[in-house]
PDB file of the backbone (N, CA, C, O) and the ligand in Angstrom, with CONECT records:
HET     ZN  A 101       1
ATOM      1  N   MET A   1     140.762  61.834  63.948  1.00  0.00           N
ATOM      2  CA  MET A   1     141.327  63.178  63.881  1.00  0.00           C
ATOM      3  C   MET A   1     141.069  63.942  65.178  1.00  0.00           C
ATOM      4  O   MET A   1     139.995  63.865  65.776  1.00  0.00           O
ATOM      5  N   TYR A   2     142.078  64.668  65.578  1.00  0.00           N
ATOM      6  CA  TYR A   2     141.963  65.474  66.785  1.00  0.00           C
ATOM      7  C   TYR A   2     142.290  66.921  66.455  1.00  0.00           C
ATOM      8  O   TYR A   2     143.098  67.216  65.575  1.00  0.00           O
ATOM      9  N   LEU A   3     141.640  67.807  67.185  1.00  0.00           N
ATOM     10  CA  LEU A   3     141.825  69.226  66.945  1.00  0.00           C
ATOM     11  C   LEU A   3     142.413  69.847  68.210  1.00  0.00           C
ATOM     12  O   LEU A   3     141.884  69.678  69.309  1.00  0.00           O
ATOM     13  N   ILE A   4     143.516  70.567  68.031  1.00  0.00           N
ATOM     14  CA  ILE A   4     144.105  71.237  69.182  1.00  0.00           C
ATOM     15  C   ILE A   4     143.484  72.624  69.315  1.00  0.00           C
ATOM     16  O   ILE A   4     143.499  73.430  68.385  1.00  0.00           O
ATOM     17  N   ILE A   5     142.945  72.869  70.490  1.00  0.00           N
ATOM     18  CA  ILE A   5     142.277  74.142  70.755  1.00  0.00           C
ATOM     19  C   ILE A   5     142.856  74.747  72.032  1.00  0.00           C
ATOM     20  O   ILE A   5     143.711  74.164  72.698  1.00  0.00           O
ATOM     21  N   ARG A   6     142.359  75.929  72.339  1.00  0.00           N
ATOM     22  CA  ARG A   6     142.824  76.592  73.542  1.00  0.00           C
ATOM     23  C   ARG A   6     141.627  77.042  74.356  1.00  0.00           C
ATOM     24  O   ARG A   6     140.644  77.545  73.813  1.00  0.00           O
ATOM     25  N   CYS A   7     141.720  76.857  75.659  1.00  0.00           N
ATOM     26  CA  CYS A   7     140.635  77.303  76.535  1.00  0.00           C
ATOM     27  C   CYS A   7     140.576  78.829  76.511  1.00  0.00           C
ATOM     28  O   CYS A   7     141.574  79.486  76.803  1.00  0.00           O
ATOM     29  N   PRO A   8     139.409  79.407  76.162  1.00  0.00           N
ATOM     30  CA  PRO A   8     139.316  80.861  76.116  1.00  0.00           C
ATOM     31  C   PRO A   8     139.445  81.485  77.509  1.00  0.00           C
ATOM     32  O   PRO A   8     139.801  82.657  77.636  1.00  0.00           O
ATOM     33  N   GLY A   9     139.157  80.709  78.541  1.00  0.00           N
ATOM     34  CA  GLY A   9     139.228  81.225  79.905  1.00  0.00           C
ATOM     35  C   GLY A   9     140.650  81.325  80.419  1.00  0.00           C
ATOM     36  O   GLY A   9     141.100  82.409  80.789  1.00  0.00           O
ATOM     37  N   CYS A  10     141.365  80.205  80.447  1.00  0.00           N
ATOM     38  CA  CYS A  10     142.682  80.193  81.090  1.00  0.00           C
ATOM     39  C   CYS A  10     143.828  79.996  80.102  1.00  0.00           C
ATOM     40  O   CYS A  10     144.988  79.938  80.510  1.00  0.00           O
ATOM     41  N   LEU A  11     143.519  79.891  78.804  1.00  0.00           N
ATOM     42  CA  LEU A  11     144.526  79.787  77.751  1.00  0.00           C
ATOM     43  C   LEU A  11     145.361  78.509  77.782  1.00  0.00           C
ATOM     44  O   LEU A  11     146.455  78.458  77.220  1.00  0.00           O
ATOM     45  N   THR A  12     144.831  77.476  78.446  1.00  0.00           N
ATOM     46  CA  THR A  12     145.509  76.186  78.415  1.00  0.00           C
ATOM     47  C   THR A  12     145.223  75.498  77.082  1.00  0.00           C
ATOM     48  O   THR A  12     144.090  75.503  76.601  1.00  0.00           O
ATOM     49  N   PHE A  13     146.265  74.903  76.490  1.00  0.00           N
ATOM     50  CA  PHE A  13     146.052  74.128  75.274  1.00  0.00           C
ATOM     51  C   PHE A  13     145.467  72.771  75.645  1.00  0.00           C
ATOM     52  O   PHE A  13     145.843  72.167  76.649  1.00  0.00           O
ATOM     53  N   THR A  14     144.550  72.313  74.822  1.00  0.00           N
ATOM     54  CA  THR A  14     144.004  70.975  75.021  1.00  0.00           C
ATOM     55  C   THR A  14     143.556  70.468  73.652  1.00  0.00           C
ATOM     56  O   THR A  14     143.702  71.171  72.652  1.00  0.00           O
ATOM     57  N   TYR A  15     143.018  69.270  73.603  1.00  0.00           N
ATOM     58  CA  TYR A  15     142.577  68.784  72.304  1.00  0.00           C
ATOM     59  C   TYR A  15     141.271  68.028  72.425  1.00  0.00           C
ATOM     60  O   TYR A  15     140.924  67.516  73.489  1.00  0.00           O
ATOM     61  N   VAL A  16     140.555  67.968  71.318  1.00  0.00           N
ATOM     62  CA  VAL A  16     139.261  67.291  71.294  1.00  0.00           C
ATOM     63  C   VAL A  16     139.196  66.386  70.082  1.00  0.00           C
ATOM     64  O   VAL A  16     139.899  66.586  69.091  1.00  0.00           O
ATOM     65  N   ASP A  17     138.344  65.397  70.183  1.00  0.00           N
ATOM     66  CA  ASP A  17     138.003  64.590  69.033  1.00  0.00           C
ATOM     67  C   ASP A  17     137.339  65.527  68.019  1.00  0.00           C
ATOM     68  O   ASP A  17     136.590  66.426  68.402  1.00  0.00           O
ATOM     69  N   ARG A  18     137.609  65.320  66.742  1.00  0.00           N
ATOM     70  CA  ARG A  18     137.142  66.207  65.681  1.00  0.00           C
ATOM     71  C   ARG A  18     135.645  66.503  65.760  1.00  0.00           C
ATOM     72  O   ARG A  18     135.212  67.594  65.391  1.00  0.00           O
ATOM     73  N   TYR A  19     134.853  65.546  66.237  1.00  0.00           N
ATOM     74  CA  TYR A  19     133.400  65.715  66.213  1.00  0.00           C
ATOM     75  C   TYR A  19     132.809  66.092  67.561  1.00  0.00           C
ATOM     76  O   TYR A  19     131.594  66.221  67.707  1.00  0.00           O
ATOM     77  N   GLN A  20     133.670  66.265  68.528  1.00  0.00           N
ATOM     78  CA  GLN A  20     133.227  66.649  69.857  1.00  0.00           C
ATOM     79  C   GLN A  20     132.819  68.127  69.844  1.00  0.00           C
ATOM     80  O   GLN A  20     133.462  68.949  69.191  1.00  0.00           O
ATOM     81  N   GLN A  21     131.740  68.457  70.576  1.00  0.00           N
ATOM     82  CA  GLN A  21     131.294  69.852  70.558  1.00  0.00           C
ATOM     83  C   GLN A  21     131.685  70.620  71.806  1.00  0.00           C
ATOM     84  O   GLN A  21     131.826  71.843  71.788  1.00  0.00           O
ATOM     85  N   TRP A  22     131.861  69.870  72.900  1.00  0.00           N
ATOM     86  CA  TRP A  22     132.196  70.504  74.163  1.00  0.00           C
ATOM     87  C   TRP A  22     133.382  69.796  74.763  1.00  0.00           C
ATOM     88  O   TRP A  22     133.577  68.597  74.565  1.00  0.00           O
ATOM     89  N   LYS A  23     134.178  70.557  75.504  1.00  0.00           N
ATOM     90  CA  LYS A  23     135.292  69.946  76.220  1.00  0.00           C
ATOM     91  C   LYS A  23     135.434  70.643  77.565  1.00  0.00           C
ATOM     92  O   LYS A  23     135.377  71.870  77.652  1.00  0.00           O
ATOM     93  N   LEU A  24     135.618  69.850  78.603  1.00  0.00           N
ATOM     94  CA  LEU A  24     135.850  70.414  79.913  1.00  0.00           C
ATOM     95  C   LEU A  24     137.335  70.745  80.019  1.00  0.00           C
ATOM     96  O   LEU A  24     138.179  69.865  79.849  1.00  0.00           O
ATOM     97  N   CYS A  25     137.657  71.995  80.296  1.00  0.00           N
ATOM     98  CA  CYS A  25     139.066  72.378  80.382  1.00  0.00           C
ATOM     99  C   CYS A  25     139.739  71.625  81.529  1.00  0.00           C
ATOM    100  O   CYS A  25     139.253  71.655  82.659  1.00  0.00           O
ATOM    101  N   PRO A  26     140.863  70.944  81.241  1.00  0.00           N
ATOM    102  CA  PRO A  26     141.534  70.167  82.281  1.00  0.00           C
ATOM    103  C   PRO A  26     142.162  71.062  83.350  1.00  0.00           C
ATOM    104  O   PRO A  26     142.434  70.603  84.459  1.00  0.00           O
ATOM    105  N   ALA A  27     142.392  72.331  83.026  1.00  0.00           N
ATOM    106  CA  ALA A  27     143.045  73.224  83.982  1.00  0.00           C
ATOM    107  C   ALA A  27     142.048  73.999  84.840  1.00  0.00           C
ATOM    108  O   ALA A  27     142.179  74.026  86.064  1.00  0.00           O
ATOM    109  N   CYS A  28     141.050  74.632  84.212  1.00  0.00           N
ATOM    110  CA  CYS A  28     140.167  75.496  85.008  1.00  0.00           C
ATOM    111  C   CYS A  28     138.746  74.965  85.120  1.00  0.00           C
ATOM    112  O   CYS A  28     137.936  75.518  85.865  1.00  0.00           O
ATOM    113  N   GLY A  29     138.430  73.894  84.387  1.00  0.00           N
ATOM    114  CA  GLY A  29     137.111  73.297  84.526  1.00  0.00           C
ATOM    115  C   GLY A  29     136.016  73.978  83.734  1.00  0.00           C
ATOM    116  O   GLY A  29     134.851  73.595  83.837  1.00  0.00           O
ATOM    117  N   GLU A  30     136.366  74.980  82.946  1.00  0.00           N
ATOM    118  CA  GLU A  30     135.378  75.649  82.112  1.00  0.00           C
ATOM    119  C   GLU A  30     134.892  74.713  80.997  1.00  0.00           C
ATOM    120  O   GLU A  30     135.680  73.933  80.461  1.00  0.00           O
ATOM    121  N   SER A  31     133.594  74.784  80.643  1.00  0.00           N
ATOM    122  CA  SER A  31     133.112  74.031  79.482  1.00  0.00           C
ATOM    123  C   SER A  31     133.439  74.835  78.247  1.00  0.00           C
ATOM    124  O   SER A  31     132.914  75.931  78.049  1.00  0.00           O
ATOM    125  N   ILE A  32     134.302  74.293  77.425  1.00  0.00           N
ATOM    126  CA  ILE A  32     134.722  75.000  76.221  1.00  0.00           C
ATOM    127  C   ILE A  32     133.824  74.575  75.070  1.00  0.00           C
ATOM    128  O   ILE A  32     133.712  73.385  74.776  1.00  0.00           O
ATOM    129  N   LYS A  33     133.184  75.534  74.418  1.00  0.00           N
ATOM    130  CA  LYS A  33     132.443  75.222  73.209  1.00  0.00           C
ATOM    131  C   LYS A  33     133.462  75.203  72.082  1.00  0.00           C
ATOM    132  O   LYS A  33     134.065  76.225  71.752  1.00  0.00           O
ATOM    133  N   VAL A  34     133.646  74.017  71.492  1.00  0.00           N
ATOM    134  CA  VAL A  34     134.752  73.829  70.559  1.00  0.00           C
ATOM    135  C   VAL A  34     134.691  74.807  69.381  1.00  0.00           C
ATOM    136  O   VAL A  34     135.718  75.325  68.941  1.00  0.00           O
ATOM    137  N   SER A  35     133.477  75.053  68.875  1.00  0.00           N
ATOM    138  CA  SER A  35     133.373  75.935  67.698  1.00  0.00           C
ATOM    139  C   SER A  35     133.756  77.381  68.026  1.00  0.00           C
ATOM    140  O   SER A  35     134.056  78.160  67.121  1.00  0.00           O
ATOM    141  N   ASN A  36     133.748  77.745  69.306  1.00  0.00           N
ATOM    142  CA  ASN A  36     134.127  79.115  69.683  1.00  0.00           C
ATOM    143  C   ASN A  36     135.580  79.235  70.121  1.00  0.00           C
ATOM    144  O   ASN A  36     136.093  80.342  70.287  1.00  0.00           O
ATOM    145  N   ALA A  37     136.239  78.102  70.308  1.00  0.00           N
ATOM    146  CA  ALA A  37     137.611  78.150  70.805  1.00  0.00           C
ATOM    147  C   ALA A  37     138.575  78.319  69.648  1.00  0.00           C
ATOM    148  O   ALA A  37     138.333  77.794  68.561  1.00  0.00           O
ATOM    149  N   PRO A  38     139.670  79.046  69.864  1.00  0.00           N
ATOM    150  CA  PRO A  38     140.669  79.151  68.806  1.00  0.00           C
ATOM    151  C   PRO A  38     141.281  77.789  68.498  1.00  0.00           C
ATOM    152  O   PRO A  38     141.754  77.104  69.404  1.00  0.00           O
ATOM    153  N   ALA A  39     141.275  77.389  67.214  1.00  0.00           N
ATOM    154  CA  ALA A  39     141.804  76.095  66.806  1.00  0.00           C
ATOM    155  C   ALA A  39     143.203  76.281  66.239  1.00  0.00           C
ATOM    156  O   ALA A  39     143.473  77.252  65.532  1.00  0.00           O
ATOM    157  N   TYR A  40     144.084  75.352  66.552  1.00  0.00           N
ATOM    158  CA  TYR A  40     145.475  75.487  66.113  1.00  0.00           C
ATOM    159  C   TYR A  40     145.844  74.529  65.000  1.00  0.00           C
ATOM    160  O   TYR A  40     146.399  74.937  63.979  1.00  0.00           O
ATOM    161  N   ILE A  41     145.537  73.264  65.193  1.00  0.00           N
ATOM    162  CA  ILE A  41     145.963  72.288  64.186  1.00  0.00           C
ATOM    163  C   ILE A  41     145.161  71.009  64.350  1.00  0.00           C
ATOM    164  O   ILE A  41     144.755  70.639  65.452  1.00  0.00           O
ATOM    165  N   ASP A  42     144.945  70.347  63.225  1.00  0.00           N
ATOM    166  CA  ASP A  42     144.329  69.020  63.175  1.00  0.00           C
ATOM    167  C   ASP A  42     145.425  67.982  63.167  1.00  0.00           C
ATOM    168  O   ASP A  42     146.373  68.100  62.390  1.00  0.00           O
ATOM    169  N   VAL A  43     145.325  66.970  64.006  1.00  0.00           N
ATOM    170  CA  VAL A  43     146.327  65.908  63.953  1.00  0.00           C
ATOM    171  C   VAL A  43     145.649  64.547  63.912  1.00  0.00           C
ATOM    172  O   VAL A  43     144.451  64.424  64.168  1.00  0.00           O
ATOM    173  N   LYS A  44     146.441  63.520  63.583  1.00  0.00           N
ATOM    174  CA  LYS A  44     145.881  62.192  63.372  1.00  0.00           C
ATOM    175  C   LYS A  44     145.561  61.439  64.654  1.00  0.00           C
ATOM    176  O   LYS A  44     144.499  60.829  64.773  1.00  0.00           O
ATOM    177  N   THR A  45     146.480  61.481  65.614  1.00  0.00           N
ATOM    178  CA  THR A  45     146.310  60.639  66.793  1.00  0.00           C
ATOM    179  C   THR A  45     146.356  61.478  68.062  1.00  0.00           C
ATOM    180  O   THR A  45     146.865  62.598  68.061  1.00  0.00           O
ATOM    181  N   HIS A  46     145.819  60.924  69.139  1.00  0.00           N
ATOM    182  CA  HIS A  46     145.856  61.695  70.382  1.00  0.00           C
ATOM    183  C   HIS A  46     147.273  61.788  70.927  1.00  0.00           C
ATOM    184  O   HIS A  46     147.586  62.681  71.713  1.00  0.00           O
ATOM    185  N   ARG A  47     148.138  60.849  70.501  1.00  0.00           N
ATOM    186  CA  ARG A  47     149.537  60.955  70.918  1.00  0.00           C
ATOM    187  C   ARG A  47     150.221  62.155  70.291  1.00  0.00           C
ATOM    188  O   ARG A  47     150.981  62.866  70.948  1.00  0.00           O
ATOM    189  N   ASP A  48     149.943  62.373  69.009  1.00  0.00           N
ATOM    190  CA  ASP A  48     150.460  63.572  68.343  1.00  0.00           C
ATOM    191  C   ASP A  48     149.906  64.823  69.019  1.00  0.00           C
ATOM    192  O   ASP A  48     150.632  65.781  69.283  1.00  0.00           O
ATOM    193  N   ALA A  49     148.600  64.791  69.293  1.00  0.00           N
ATOM    194  CA  ALA A  49     147.959  65.943  69.919  1.00  0.00           C
ATOM    195  C   ALA A  49     148.630  66.254  71.253  1.00  0.00           C
ATOM    196  O   ALA A  49     148.945  67.406  71.553  1.00  0.00           O
ATOM    197  N   ASP A  50     148.843  65.210  72.044  1.00  0.00           N
ATOM    198  CA  ASP A  50     149.461  65.352  73.345  1.00  0.00           C
ATOM    199  C   ASP A  50     150.844  65.993  73.254  1.00  0.00           C
ATOM    200  O   ASP A  50     151.167  66.910  74.008  1.00  0.00           O
ATOM    201  N   SER A  51     151.656  65.493  72.316  1.00  0.00           N
ATOM    202  CA  SER A  51     153.021  66.015  72.263  1.00  0.00           C
ATOM    203  C   SER A  51     153.040  67.428  71.668  1.00  0.00           C
ATOM    204  O   SER A  51     153.884  68.237  72.054  1.00  0.00           O
ATOM    205  N   ILE A  52     152.134  67.742  70.744  1.00  0.00           N
ATOM    206  CA  ILE A  52     152.104  69.101  70.203  1.00  0.00           C
ATOM    207  C   ILE A  52     151.627  70.104  71.254  1.00  0.00           C
ATOM    208  O   ILE A  52     152.132  71.224  71.329  1.00  0.00           O
ATOM    209  N   VAL A  53     150.658  69.691  72.057  1.00  0.00           N
ATOM    210  CA  VAL A  53     150.212  70.561  73.151  1.00  0.00           C
ATOM    211  C   VAL A  53     151.397  70.906  74.061  1.00  0.00           C
ATOM    212  O   VAL A  53     151.584  72.058  74.452  1.00  0.00           O
ATOM    213  N   ARG A  54     152.189  69.885  74.387  1.00  0.00           N
ATOM    214  CA  ARG A  54     153.358  70.130  75.251  1.00  0.00           C
ATOM    215  C   ARG A  54     154.389  71.032  74.573  1.00  0.00           C
ATOM    216  O   ARG A  54     154.961  71.921  75.204  1.00  0.00           O
ATOM    217  N   GLU A  55     154.621  70.789  73.267  1.00  0.00           N
ATOM    218  CA  GLU A  55     155.560  71.624  72.522  1.00  0.00           C
ATOM    219  C   GLU A  55     155.103  73.082  72.489  1.00  0.00           C
ATOM    220  O   GLU A  55     155.905  73.999  72.665  1.00  0.00           O
ATOM    221  N   LEU A  56     153.809  73.282  72.261  1.00  0.00           N
ATOM    222  CA  LEU A  56     153.281  74.642  72.185  1.00  0.00           C
ATOM    223  C   LEU A  56     153.467  75.386  73.497  1.00  0.00           C
ATOM    224  O   LEU A  56     153.875  76.547  73.509  1.00  0.00           O
ATOM    225  N   GLU A  57     153.164  74.708  74.606  1.00  0.00           N
ATOM    226  CA  GLU A  57     153.317  75.338  75.922  1.00  0.00           C
ATOM    227  C   GLU A  57     154.781  75.727  76.150  1.00  0.00           C
ATOM    228  O   GLU A  57     155.088  76.818  76.631  1.00  0.00           O
ATOM    229  N   LYS A  58     155.680  74.790  75.786  1.00  0.00           N
ATOM    230  CA  LYS A  58     157.105  75.007  75.993  1.00  0.00           C
ATOM    231  C   LYS A  58     157.601  76.166  75.130  1.00  0.00           C
ATOM    232  O   LYS A  58     158.343  77.035  75.588  1.00  0.00           O
ATOM    233  N   TYR A  59     157.173  76.154  73.874  1.00  0.00           N
ATOM    234  CA  TYR A  59     157.593  77.163  72.907  1.00  0.00           C
ATOM    235  C   TYR A  59     157.185  78.567  73.371  1.00  0.00           C
ATOM    236  O   TYR A  59     158.005  79.485  73.380  1.00  0.00           O
ATOM    237  N   LEU A  60     155.930  78.724  73.750  1.00  0.00           N
ATOM    238  CA  LEU A  60     155.448  80.042  74.158  1.00  0.00           C
ATOM    239  C   LEU A  60     156.098  80.488  75.457  1.00  0.00           C
ATOM    240  O   LEU A  60     156.371  81.671  75.658  1.00  0.00           O
ATOM    241  N   HIS A  61     156.342  79.522  76.334  1.00  0.00           N
ATOM    242  CA  HIS A  61     157.005  79.845  77.593  1.00  0.00           C
ATOM    243  C   HIS A  61     158.415  80.379  77.310  1.00  0.00           C
ATOM    244  O   HIS A  61     158.860  81.361  77.904  1.00  0.00           O
ATOM    245  N   LYS A  62     159.095  79.706  76.392  1.00  0.00           N
ATOM    246  CA  LYS A  62     160.454  80.097  76.041  1.00  0.00           C
ATOM    247  C   LYS A  62     160.477  81.490  75.402  1.00  0.00           C
ATOM    248  O   LYS A  62     161.347  82.313  75.688  1.00  0.00           O
ATOM    249  N   LYS A  63     159.492  81.725  74.529  1.00  0.00           N
ATOM    250  CA  LYS A  63     159.421  83.012  73.826  1.00  0.00           C
ATOM    251  C   LYS A  63     158.823  84.108  74.698  1.00  0.00           C
ATOM    252  O   LYS A  63     158.796  85.274  74.304  1.00  0.00           O
ATOM    253  N   LYS A  64     158.345  83.738  75.877  1.00  0.00           N
ATOM    254  CA  LYS A  64     157.660  84.667  76.779  1.00  0.00           C
ATOM    255  C   LYS A  64     156.513  85.392  76.073  1.00  0.00           C
ATOM    256  O   LYS A  64     156.323  86.597  76.235  1.00  0.00           O
ATOM    257  N   ARG A  65     155.773  84.642  75.302  1.00  0.00           N
ATOM    258  CA  ARG A  65     154.605  85.207  74.639  1.00  0.00           C
ATOM    259  C   ARG A  65     153.413  84.353  75.014  1.00  0.00           C
ATOM    260  O   ARG A  65     153.568  83.244  75.526  1.00  0.00           O
ATOM    261  N   ASN A  66     152.208  84.878  74.755  1.00  0.00           N
ATOM    262  CA  ASN A  66     151.067  84.049  75.106  1.00  0.00           C
ATOM    263  C   ASN A  66     150.259  83.564  73.917  1.00  0.00           C
ATOM    264  O   ASN A  66     149.189  82.978  74.080  1.00  0.00           O
ATOM    265  N   ASN A  67     150.776  83.810  72.718  1.00  0.00           N
ATOM    266  CA  ASN A  67     150.092  83.227  71.568  1.00  0.00           C
ATOM    267  C   ASN A  67     151.041  83.100  70.379  1.00  0.00           C
ATOM    268  O   ASN A  67     152.089  83.743  70.313  1.00  0.00           O
ATOM    269  N   LEU A  68     150.630  82.248  69.446  1.00  0.00           N
ATOM    270  CA  LEU A  68     151.386  82.115  68.205  1.00  0.00           C
ATOM    271  C   LEU A  68     150.949  83.220  67.248  1.00  0.00           C
ATOM    272  O   LEU A  68     149.804  83.670  67.293  1.00  0.00           O
ATOM    273  N   THR A  69     151.850  83.650  66.395  1.00  0.00           N
ATOM    274  CA  THR A  69     151.461  84.559  65.320  1.00  0.00           C
ATOM    275  C   THR A  69     150.796  83.708  64.232  1.00  0.00           C
ATOM    276  O   THR A  69     150.982  82.491  64.196  1.00  0.00           O
ATOM    277  N   PRO A  70     150.020  84.348  63.343  1.00  0.00           N
ATOM    278  CA  PRO A  70     149.413  83.577  62.240  1.00  0.00           C
ATOM    279  C   PRO A  70     150.476  82.842  61.421  1.00  0.00           C
ATOM    280  O   PRO A  70     150.232  81.737  60.935  1.00  0.00           O
ATOM    281  N   ILE A  71     151.646  83.450  61.268  1.00  0.00           N
ATOM    282  CA  ILE A  71     152.726  82.804  60.510  1.00  0.00           C
ATOM    283  C   ILE A  71     153.208  81.543  61.236  1.00  0.00           C
ATOM    284  O   ILE A  71     153.429  80.508  60.607  1.00  0.00           O
ATOM    285  N   GLU A  72     153.366  81.633  62.535  1.00  0.00           N
ATOM    286  CA  GLU A  72     153.789  80.457  63.314  1.00  0.00           C
ATOM    287  C   GLU A  72     152.741  79.342  63.242  1.00  0.00           C
ATOM    288  O   GLU A  72     153.075  78.159  63.184  1.00  0.00           O
ATOM    289  N   LYS A  73     151.487  79.741  63.246  1.00  0.00           N
ATOM    290  CA  LYS A  73     150.412  78.748  63.132  1.00  0.00           C
ATOM    291  C   LYS A  73     150.503  78.017  61.797  1.00  0.00           C
ATOM    292  O   LYS A  73     150.381  76.794  61.730  1.00  0.00           O
ATOM    293  N   ARG A  74     150.721  78.799  60.729  1.00  0.00           N
ATOM    294  CA  ARG A  74     150.858  78.165  59.413  1.00  0.00           C
ATOM    295  C   ARG A  74     152.070  77.246  59.376  1.00  0.00           C
ATOM    296  O   ARG A  74     152.022  76.160  58.798  1.00  0.00           O
ATOM    297  N   LYS A  75     153.156  77.692  59.998  1.00  0.00           N
ATOM    298  CA  LYS A  75     154.377  76.889  60.002  1.00  0.00           C
ATOM    299  C   LYS A  75     154.151  75.579  60.771  1.00  0.00           C
ATOM    300  O   LYS A  75     154.599  74.513  60.349  1.00  0.00           O
ATOM    301  N   LEU A  76     153.458  75.680  61.888  1.00  0.00           N
ATOM    302  CA  LEU A  76     153.144  74.495  62.672  1.00  0.00           C
ATOM    303  C   LEU A  76     152.395  73.473  61.820  1.00  0.00           C
ATOM    304  O   LEU A  76     152.712  72.284  61.830  1.00  0.00           O
ATOM    305  N   ASN A  77     151.385  73.963  61.075  1.00  0.00           N
ATOM    306  CA  ASN A  77     150.604  73.079  60.202  1.00  0.00           C
ATOM    307  C   ASN A  77     151.455  72.480  59.085  1.00  0.00           C
ATOM    308  O   ASN A  77     151.331  71.301  58.755  1.00  0.00           O
ATOM    309  N   ALA A  78     152.323  73.318  58.510  1.00  0.00           N
ATOM    310  CA  ALA A  78     153.182  72.851  57.422  1.00  0.00           C
ATOM    311  C   ALA A  78     154.177  71.807  57.939  1.00  0.00           C
ATOM    312  O   ALA A  78     154.398  70.778  57.302  1.00  0.00           O
ATOM    313  N   ASP A  79     154.773  72.088  59.104  1.00  0.00           N
ATOM    314  CA  ASP A  79     155.747  71.157  59.687  1.00  0.00           C
ATOM    315  C   ASP A  79     155.100  69.808  59.982  1.00  0.00           C
ATOM    316  O   ASP A  79     155.686  68.755  59.730  1.00  0.00           O
ATOM    317  N   TYR A  80     153.895  69.856  60.515  1.00  0.00           N
ATOM    318  CA  TYR A  80     153.224  68.614  60.855  1.00  0.00           C
ATOM    319  C   TYR A  80     152.892  67.811  59.589  1.00  0.00           C
ATOM    320  O   TYR A  80     153.066  66.593  59.554  1.00  0.00           O
ATOM    321  N   ALA A  81     152.414  68.508  58.555  1.00  0.00           N
ATOM    322  CA  ALA A  81     152.083  67.840  57.288  1.00  0.00           C
ATOM    323  C   ALA A  81     153.329  67.161  56.716  1.00  0.00           C
ATOM    324  O   ALA A  81     153.269  66.036  56.221  1.00  0.00           O
ATOM    325  N   GLN A  82     154.450  67.867  56.796  1.00  0.00           N
ATOM    326  CA  GLN A  82     155.697  67.332  56.275  1.00  0.00           C
ATOM    327  C   GLN A  82     156.141  66.113  57.092  1.00  0.00           C
ATOM    328  O   GLN A  82     156.579  65.105  56.538  1.00  0.00           O
ATOM    329  N   TRP A  83     156.020  66.224  58.395  1.00  0.00           N
ATOM    330  CA  TRP A  83     156.399  65.140  59.296  1.00  0.00           C
ATOM    331  C   TRP A  83     155.550  63.892  59.019  1.00  0.00           C
ATOM    332  O   TRP A  83     156.051  62.768  59.016  1.00  0.00           O
ATOM    333  N   MET A  84     154.242  64.123  58.785  1.00  0.00           N
ATOM    334  CA  MET A  84     153.334  63.014  58.478  1.00  0.00           C
ATOM    335  C   MET A  84     153.746  62.314  57.186  1.00  0.00           C
ATOM    336  O   MET A  84     153.794  61.086  57.119  1.00  0.00           O
ATOM    337  N   ARG A  85     154.043  63.117  56.158  1.00  0.00           N
ATOM    338  CA  ARG A  85     154.452  62.545  54.874  1.00  0.00           C
ATOM    339  C   ARG A  85     155.714  61.710  55.044  1.00  0.00           C
ATOM    340  O   ARG A  85     155.833  60.616  54.492  1.00  0.00           O
ATOM    341  N   LYS A  86     156.659  62.250  55.824  1.00  0.00           N
ATOM    342  CA  LYS A  86     157.929  61.572  56.029  1.00  0.00           C
ATOM    343  C   LYS A  86     157.685  60.229  56.751  1.00  0.00           C
ATOM    344  O   LYS A  86     158.229  59.190  56.377  1.00  0.00           O
ATOM    345  N   ASN A  87     156.848  60.295  57.796  1.00  0.00           N
ATOM    346  CA  ASN A  87     156.572  59.080  58.556  1.00  0.00           C
ATOM    347  C   ASN A  87     155.898  58.006  57.725  1.00  0.00           C
ATOM    348  O   ASN A  87     156.194  56.819  57.864  1.00  0.00           O
ATOM    349  N   VAL A  88     154.989  58.432  56.857  1.00  0.00           N
ATOM    350  CA  VAL A  88     154.292  57.480  56.008  1.00  0.00           C
ATOM    351  C   VAL A  88     155.268  56.836  55.039  1.00  0.00           C
ATOM    352  O   VAL A  88     155.229  55.627  54.813  1.00  0.00           O
ATOM    353  N   SER A  89     156.146  57.657  54.467  1.00  0.00           N
ATOM    354  CA  SER A  89     157.067  57.088  53.469  1.00  0.00           C
ATOM    355  C   SER A  89     158.153  56.215  54.115  1.00  0.00           C
ATOM    356  O   SER A  89     158.787  55.403  53.441  1.00  0.00           O
ATOM    357  N   ASP A  90     158.359  56.393  55.429  1.00  0.00           N
ATOM    358  CA  ASP A  90     159.341  55.553  56.124  1.00  0.00           C
ATOM    359  C   ASP A  90     158.829  54.141  56.395  1.00  0.00           C
ATOM    360  O   ASP A  90     159.610  53.238  56.697  1.00  0.00           O
ATOM    361  N   LEU A  91     157.542  53.958  56.290  1.00  0.00           N
ATOM    362  CA  LEU A  91     156.966  52.648  56.633  1.00  0.00           C
ATOM    363  C   LEU A  91     157.316  51.597  55.574  1.00  0.00           C
ATOM    364  O   LEU A  91     156.917  50.440  55.697  1.00  0.00           O
TER     365      LEU A  91
HETATM  366 ZN    ZN A 101     140.623  76.673  81.138  1.00  0.00          ZN2+
END
């Protein structure tokens, strides 16, 4: 399991292994304490994490905003859960 978080310093999205406590921000080099960073979504694989991070950056850039609303966060989680169910049943 991977957790998508955001660097509190430079607001770059990144992800960590579920049990990791610290992460070095790939953009600004800050040591992010995972428990203090805003968490967005739990995903199964680092590939999912990677593509969601890219989607989030693109989405916010398009909307010219710098954060998701709580409703968008819930929708992101719901969409991912649905996508996972669909993928599992396709196997
Ligand atoms: Zn940073």
